[in-house]
C-alpha positions as a printed Julia matrix, in Angstrom:
534×3 Matrix{Float64}:
  -2.03  60.85   3.87
   0.04  62.88   6.29
   3.64  63.52   5.34
   6.33  65.78   6.75
   9.98  66.68   6.23
  12.39  67.74   8.95
  12.73  71.51   9.05
  10.27  71.72   6.18
   6.74  71.97   7.64
   3.87  71.08   5.35
   0.23  72.14   5.57
  -1.78  68.96   5.99
  -5.46  68.08   6.23
  -6.8   65.93   9.06
 -10.3   65.63  10.51
 -11.33  68.4    8.1
  -8.73  70.82   9.47
  -5.21  71.82   8.49
  -2.04  71.49  10.54
   1.69  71.69  10.08
   3.94  68.77  11.08
   7.71  69.06  11.34
  10.04  66.27  12.41
  12.35  67.99  14.89
  14.32  65.03  16.29
  15.34  61.57  15.15
  17.74  59.89  17.56
  17.86  56.11  17.31
  14.33  54.97  18.03
  13.25  58.32  19.45
  11.21  60.68  17.29
   9.82  64.16  17.96
   7.39  66.08  15.8
   6.32  69.69  16.2
   2.67  70.2   15.35
   1.03  73.55  14.62
  -2.73  73.99  14.34
  -3.45  77.43  12.77
  -5.28  80.03  14.86
  -8.15  80.21  12.32
  -8.66  76.48  12.6
  -8.72  76.6   16.39
 -11.2   79.52  16.3
 -13.44  77.47  14.0
 -13.27  74.51  16.4
 -14.15  76.71  19.38
 -17.05  78.34  17.51
 -18.36  74.92  16.48
 -18.3   73.74  20.09
 -20.13  76.88  21.22
 -22.87  76.24  18.68
 -23.23  72.67  19.96
 -23.6   73.93  23.52
 -26.21  76.53  22.52
 -28.62  73.7   21.7
 -28.42  72.16  25.16
 -27.33  74.81  27.69
 -30.1   76.36  29.76
 -29.64  79.86  31.18
 -32.21  81.83  33.11
 -34.04  84.29  30.91
 -33.32  82.45  27.66
 -35.25  79.77  25.86
 -33.38  76.54  25.0
 -31.21  77.07  21.95
 -31.48  80.85  22.15
 -28.57  81.6   24.47
 -26.26  84.12  22.7
 -22.9   82.68  21.7
 -21.05  85.63  23.2
 -22.72  85.06  26.57
 -21.73  81.42  26.52
 -18.12  82.38  25.74
 -18.16  84.9   28.55
 -19.46  82.48  31.16
 -17.85  79.22  30.01
 -15.02  80.42  27.79
 -12.11  78.85  29.66
 -13.84  75.5   30.03
 -14.83  75.46  26.35
 -11.32  76.36  25.18
  -9.78  73.7   27.44
 -12.18  71.07  26.14
 -11.51  71.98  22.5
  -7.74  71.97  22.99
  -7.87  68.56  24.66
 -10.04  67.11  21.89
  -7.8   68.63  19.22
  -4.71  67.08  20.77
  -6.49  63.72  20.88
  -7.66  63.98  17.26
  -4.43  65.19  15.71
  -1.75  63.33  17.68
  -2.91  59.93  16.43
  -3.03  61.25  12.87
   0.51  62.57  13.17
   1.86  59.17  14.25
  -0.1   57.31  11.59
   0.97  59.78   8.95
   4.67  59.3    9.65
   4.49  55.61   8.83
   6.05  54.6   12.19
   4.88  52.0   14.7
   4.94  53.33  18.27
   6.64  51.06  20.78
   5.31  53.13  23.68
   2.47  55.53  24.31
   3.33  58.87  22.63
   3.68  61.83  24.96
   2.66  65.42  24.28
   5.08  68.09  25.44
   5.55  71.88  25.26
   1.93  72.58  24.44
   1.03  76.28  24.11
  -2.18  78.01  23.12
  -3.95  81.3   23.72
  -7.2   82.19  22.08
  -6.45  83.86  18.77
  -3.06  82.15  18.37
  -1.84  78.9   16.87
  -1.99  75.72  18.93
   1.53  74.31  19.09
   2.82  71.15  20.7
   5.53  68.54  20.42
   4.72  64.85  20.24
   7.51  62.51  21.37
   7.43  58.8   20.69
   9.69  55.75  20.67
   9.2   53.62  17.59
   9.54  49.92  16.95
  12.88  48.84  15.5
  13.1   47.14  12.14
  13.2   43.39  12.76
  13.81  40.77  10.07
  11.79  37.64  10.83
  11.61  35.94   7.47
  14.28  33.22   7.8
  15.02  30.98  10.79
  16.3   28.06   8.74
  19.89  29.0    9.63
  19.29  27.88  13.22
  20.05  24.28  14.18
  18.63  22.81  17.39
  18.69  19.43  19.09
  15.68  18.22  21.03
  16.54  15.81  23.84
  13.84  13.15  24.2
  14.01  11.7   27.71
  13.34   7.99  27.93
  11.31   6.67  30.87
  12.91   3.48  32.2
  11.26   0.64  34.13
  13.5    1.37  37.12
  12.24   4.95  37.24
   8.65   3.77  37.17
   9.39   1.42  40.08
  11.06   4.27  41.98
   8.05   6.52  41.35
   5.7    3.86  42.69
   7.95   3.44  45.73
   7.92   7.18  46.38
   4.14   7.05  46.14
   4.13   4.36  48.82
   6.37   6.48  51.05
   4.04   9.45  50.68
   1.1    7.21  51.56
   2.42   6.18  54.95
  -0.22   5.42  57.54
   0.28   7.31  60.79
  -0.9    5.83  64.08
  -0.91   6.9   67.7
   1.41   5.11  70.15
   0.82   3.82  73.66
   1.98   5.76  76.7
   5.67   5.21  77.3
   6.42   4.24  73.68
   9.98   5.28  72.72
  10.57   6.81  69.31
  12.7    4.97  66.78
  13.8    5.25  63.14
  10.85   6.16  60.89
   8.65   7.52  63.68
   7.33  11.08  63.71
   7.36  13.35  66.74
   5.36  16.52  67.36
   7.65  18.83  69.27
   8.19  22.37  70.57
  11.72  23.7   70.68
  13.7   26.85  71.46
  17.3   27.3   70.28
  19.89  29.37  72.12
  23.49  30.36  71.42
  25.54  31.53  74.42
  22.32  31.5   76.44
  20.51  33.87  74.08
  17.67  32.89  71.76
  18.48  33.51  68.11
  15.99  34.65  65.43
  13.78  31.94  63.92
  15.31  29.32  66.2
  12.03  28.28  67.83
   8.91  26.43  66.72
   5.74  24.92  68.15
   4.02  21.7   67.06
   6.73  20.94  64.54
   6.56  17.41  63.13
   9.98  15.79  62.83
  10.58  12.37  61.29
  13.56  10.37  62.56
  15.7    9.32  59.63
  14.26  11.79  57.13
  17.52  13.77  57.12
  15.8   17.14  57.16
  17.3   18.29  60.46
  20.84  18.74  61.7
  22.19  15.27  62.59
  22.65  15.95  66.31
  19.17  17.44  66.6
  17.55  14.51  64.79
  19.48  11.78  66.6
  18.49  13.29  69.96
  14.87  12.38  69.24
  15.59   8.63  69.2
  14.32   6.92  72.34
  12.22   9.86  73.46
   8.57   9.48  74.47
   5.58  11.81  74.77
   6.02  14.19  77.68
   9.83  14.2   77.64
  11.62  17.55  77.95
  15.35  17.8   77.44
  18.17  19.9   76.01
  20.13  18.86  72.91
  23.54  20.28  72.09
  23.89  20.99  68.37
  26.88  22.37  66.45
  26.13  24.23  63.23
  28.43  23.32  60.31
  31.3   25.71  59.56
  29.85  26.34  56.11
  26.31  26.96  57.38
  24.53  29.6   55.32
  23.81  31.91  58.25
  27.25  33.25  59.18
  26.19  34.28  62.69
  25.45  30.58  63.38
  28.18  28.89  61.34
  30.43  26.79  63.58
  28.51  27.83  66.71
  27.24  25.44  69.36
  23.56  25.82  70.16
  21.39  24.4   72.88
  17.86  23.4   71.9
  15.28  23.0   74.67
  12.94  20.35  73.24
   9.55  19.17  74.49
   8.04  16.03  72.95
   4.26  16.34  72.75
   3.39  13.26  70.72
   5.03  10.22  69.07
   3.41   8.49  66.1
   4.45   5.44  64.11
   4.4    5.41  60.32
   3.64   2.29  58.31
   4.29   2.04  54.59
   1.4    0.27  52.82
   2.11  -2.99  51.01
   2.51  -2.88  47.25
  -0.55  -4.82  46.2
  -3.79  -4.49  44.27
  -5.48  -2.82  47.25
  -2.83  -0.1   47.32
  -3.2    0.42  43.55
  -6.96   0.89  43.94
  -6.39   3.39  46.76
  -4.44   5.47  44.23
  -7.22   5.42  41.64
  -5.94   2.51  39.53
  -7.65  -0.81  38.83
  -4.46  -2.84  39.19
  -0.72  -2.61  39.84
  -0.07  -2.72  36.1
  -2.41   0.21  35.57
  -0.75   2.09  38.45
   2.66   1.61  36.81
   1.19   2.8   33.51
  -0.13   5.91  35.25
   3.3    6.58  36.77
   4.99   6.09  33.39
   2.62   8.54  31.72
   3.12  11.06  34.51
   6.91  10.81  34.26
   6.74  11.03  30.48
   4.64  14.2   30.71
   7.07  15.78  33.18
  10.08  14.87  31.04
   8.39  16.28  27.94
   7.97  19.57  29.78
  11.64  19.57  30.82
  12.74  18.76  27.29
  10.48  21.48  25.9
  11.86  24.02  28.39
  15.41  23.19  27.38
  14.6   23.37  23.65
  12.86  26.71  24.09
  15.69  28.08  26.2
  18.26  26.98  23.62
  16.24  28.62  20.85
  15.96  31.88  22.78
  19.7   31.82  23.48
  20.45  31.45  19.77
  17.99  34.18  18.88
  19.54  36.44  21.49
  22.99  35.87  20.03
  21.82  36.47  16.45
  19.71  39.6   16.91
  21.28  42.8   18.17
  18.81  45.51  17.15
  18.35  48.48  19.46
  15.42  48.35  21.87
  13.2   51.27  22.9
  14.91  52.82  25.96
  11.71  53.24  27.97
  10.8   49.55  27.55
  14.27  48.51  28.69
  14.07  50.92  31.63
  10.69  49.57  32.69
  11.91  45.97  32.53
  15.09  46.84  34.43
  13.13  48.68  37.12
  10.94  45.62  37.58
  13.95  43.29  37.89
  15.94  45.6   40.13
  12.98  46.14  42.44
  12.92  42.38  43.09
  16.69  42.26  43.51
  16.66  45.09  46.05
  13.89  43.41  48.0
  16.08  40.31  48.21
  19.2   42.29  49.14
  17.35  44.22  51.84
  15.83  41.17  53.49
  17.25  40.41  56.93
  19.69  37.51  57.05
  17.85  34.27  57.82
  19.86  31.13  58.49
  17.06  29.14  56.87
  18.45  30.01  53.51
  21.81  28.41  53.88
  22.19  27.69  50.19
  21.91  31.29  49.04
  24.8   32.33  46.86
  24.68  35.89  48.16
  23.88  34.85  51.73
  22.36  38.33  52.17
  25.85  39.69  52.71
  26.06  43.51  52.71
  26.6   44.68  49.14
  28.92  47.59  48.46
  27.9   50.5   46.24
  30.49  49.4   43.67
  29.07  45.87  43.61
  25.54  47.24  43.28
  26.58  49.2   40.2
  28.12  46.06  38.7
  24.93  44.17  39.44
  22.87  46.92  37.85
  24.93  46.65  34.67
  24.35  42.9   34.59
  20.62  43.16  35.18
  20.28  45.99  32.67
  21.83  43.66  30.08
  19.32  40.99  31.06
  16.47  43.5   30.84
  17.51  44.54  27.33
  17.79  40.88  26.33
  14.27  40.17  27.58
  12.82  43.19  25.77
  14.68  42.33  22.56
  13.42  38.75  22.61
   9.93  39.94  23.47
   9.89  42.34  20.51
  11.27  39.65  18.21
   8.64  37.1   19.24
   5.94  39.76  19.01
   7.03  40.58  15.47
   6.96  36.91  14.48
   3.48  36.62  15.95
   2.33  39.69  14.02
   3.85  38.48  10.78
   2.07  35.11  11.06
  -1.14  36.51  12.58
  -0.73  34.38  15.72
  -3.34  35.33  18.29
  -4.86  34.25  21.57
  -8.55  33.53  21.09
 -11.33  34.29  23.59
 -11.56  30.52  24.12
  -7.85  30.48  25.05
  -8.41  33.29  27.55
 -11.38  31.5   29.07
  -9.45  28.25  29.43
  -6.44  30.06  30.95
  -8.66  31.74  33.54
 -10.35  28.41  34.38
  -6.97  26.71  34.84
  -5.86  29.56  37.07
  -9.07  29.4   39.13
  -8.55  25.67  39.72
  -5.41  26.52  41.65
  -7.59  28.16  44.33
 -10.13  25.55  45.48
 -13.2   27.14  47.01
 -12.37  30.57  45.58
 -12.94  29.83  41.88
 -15.76  32.34  41.41
 -13.75  35.13  43.04
 -10.71  34.37  40.87
 -12.78  34.32  37.67
 -14.39  37.66  38.61
 -10.97  39.17  39.27
  -9.75  38.27  35.79
 -12.97  39.41  34.17
 -12.47  42.85  35.71
  -8.71  43.08  35.17
  -7.56  43.06  31.56
  -3.88  43.27  32.47
  -4.21  40.17  34.65
  -5.74  38.25  31.74
  -2.81  39.27  29.56
  -0.42  37.9   32.16
  -2.02  34.43  32.08
  -2.46  34.37  28.3
   0.96  35.79  27.37
   2.69  32.4   27.86
   0.15  30.82  25.48
   0.97  33.35  22.77
   4.7   33.0   23.39
   4.57  29.21  23.09
   2.67  29.43  19.81
   5.2   31.85  18.41
   8.02  29.53  19.52
   6.23  26.62  17.83
   6.04  28.67  14.64
   9.78  29.36  14.71
  10.53  25.68  15.44
   8.76  24.72  12.21
  11.43  26.67  10.32
  14.63  25.67  12.14
  16.74  22.59  11.48
  15.55  20.35  14.3
  17.09  17.01  15.22
  16.21  14.62  18.04
  18.27  12.48  20.37
  16.95  10.02  22.94
  18.69  10.23  26.3
  18.24   8.75  29.74
  17.08  11.05  32.57
  20.6   10.97  34.04
  22.14  11.97  30.7
  19.66  14.83  30.43
  20.48  16.18  33.88
  24.22  15.72  33.25
  23.87  17.86  30.12
  21.91  20.49  32.05
  24.48  20.55  34.84
  27.27  20.86  32.27
  25.48  23.89  30.81
  25.32  25.44  34.26
  29.03  24.77  34.8
  29.88  26.32  31.43
  27.81  29.38  32.23
  29.46  29.7   35.63
  32.92  29.61  34.07
  31.85  32.18  31.49
  30.44  34.43  34.21
  33.61  34.15  36.3
  35.75  34.98  33.27
  33.64  38.01  32.48
  33.91  39.28  36.05
  37.54  40.08  35.28
  36.45  42.39  32.46
  34.86  45.84  32.79
  31.51  45.67  34.56
  29.48  46.66  31.52
  30.65  43.54  29.72
  29.99  41.22  32.65
  27.47  38.39  32.61
  25.96  39.2   29.27
  23.89  36.04  29.19
  24.98  33.84  32.05
  22.52  34.99  34.75
  19.48  34.5   32.55
  20.65  31.2   31.15
  21.73  29.92  34.52
  18.33  30.63  36.0
  16.63  28.77  33.18
  18.94  25.79  33.48
  18.47  25.58  37.24
  14.78  25.48  36.65
  15.12  22.17  34.83
  17.52  20.52  37.25
  15.55  21.74  40.23
  13.07  18.92  39.58
  15.52  16.42  41.04
  15.49  18.2   44.39
  11.81  19.09  44.37
  10.82  16.69  47.1
  13.52  17.89  49.51
  12.86  21.54  48.85
   9.12  21.13  49.15
   9.44  19.47  52.54
  11.99  21.97  53.8
   9.81  24.92  52.83
   6.76  23.51  54.59
   8.49  22.46  57.82
   7.92  24.95  60.67
  11.23  23.89  62.22
  13.32  24.3   59.11
  15.43  26.68  61.18
  17.31  23.63  62.41
  17.55  22.07  58.95
  20.85  21.02  57.48
  22.43  23.29  54.93
  21.9   20.86  52.07
  18.16  20.68  52.81
  17.6   24.4   53.28
  15.54  26.08  50.57
  17.49  28.27  48.19
  16.61  31.6   46.64
  14.02  31.61  43.91
  16.09  31.54  40.72
  13.54  33.61  38.86
  13.88  36.47  41.33
């Protein structure tokens, strides 16, 4: 076994050769070891490699295996020495790490390597090690799981939404005038002060009268119009519109109606149920109940997991390897900068930042906040990884195969290409299987915590989630008054997670707004917001 003492090098044996290992630095989780391979040992390695080559190298005038060693050294000396040095570094560096009894958190790096034939091989190996993490007792944590009850009214509402989504569209006769509920296919161009503004035009946009996805004046102007009509609608953007260059401005939209179609909602009967894959209305309602129950279970699980991670984050404060934190921060900040550098688009009226120019001082404050989030993510990741290691929790080949299949199903017609991509990309497989491992580790921790359950209505659940968001917002605002490095310790991460749950309520509106080509004229409340995860 390899051992070493700082400033007290010891001759050690590894791979049949001796070396000296000295710990030269120990700063937090950073370690450095100076390694010395004696000149005699290196000469022996080089000679051994020359003898191997003699058996295979062919030189003119010499029979195989009869090439003089000195001639080989003369012709291939540099290449041989370089190969031996590289192999020696590979052989001994792993032994050094293993011999120190440390667990590397990152790939060790070799620095300050020096060697000339006839001298010692010397190098420094630098590594960041895993922190000590206690994972033996989670019984001190108390969590409440909110079980969301599916009511009959919700099932009826879900069936009604299904009917609305199943509307039957039909062509209209020439001269038919559009009314509430009808859909129009239109082209439009928006102008402010006679000048077109960015993203204010669309072709073949389908607008439904009464859907509430457009500015009121724009939508109301469609009533009574027929195919072939061309006209100009005056529209005033709200004062609080997300795009400041349009807020409060009056715009003129040149609109051409290309087609008007009526929409009929199917009757709620057995025939409709069968069209949705059910044998009867009762079975359709059962299907809707099961679907809602599954969605609510996912929301409840997300909240329970988030609460657990918050408690773990508050309870564990061990140092994290700097390079891991830096890598995570760089990844987060890269996304943030992409968002900050995007041109202002009035589509995104709900954005908190609104793509306003950010001062250098504000950027530094933001960096401090996101660096805290990065460290939190790494710390939680290391903690969960340690729990998984302690309980031998693994992702099986069957899990990987199933994860890839599920991923491939998201790309109809391209399944084979997706499967091939994952088969050839190990990192991509890890990305789709990592959530599986994480969930299993979370399940393991949940078996040890004090877990209670409470049944709540959907409204109660969302009220609780919104209250959490409000609490986090107040905490974030309070911390803004403190030095930047103490700002938003947890709020941004927790807020994003909470929004994820409540976002389900607005899913239909956001989905429609994102798909609509003419969302440029959408009302502020219907405009898609920034991706919380970004």
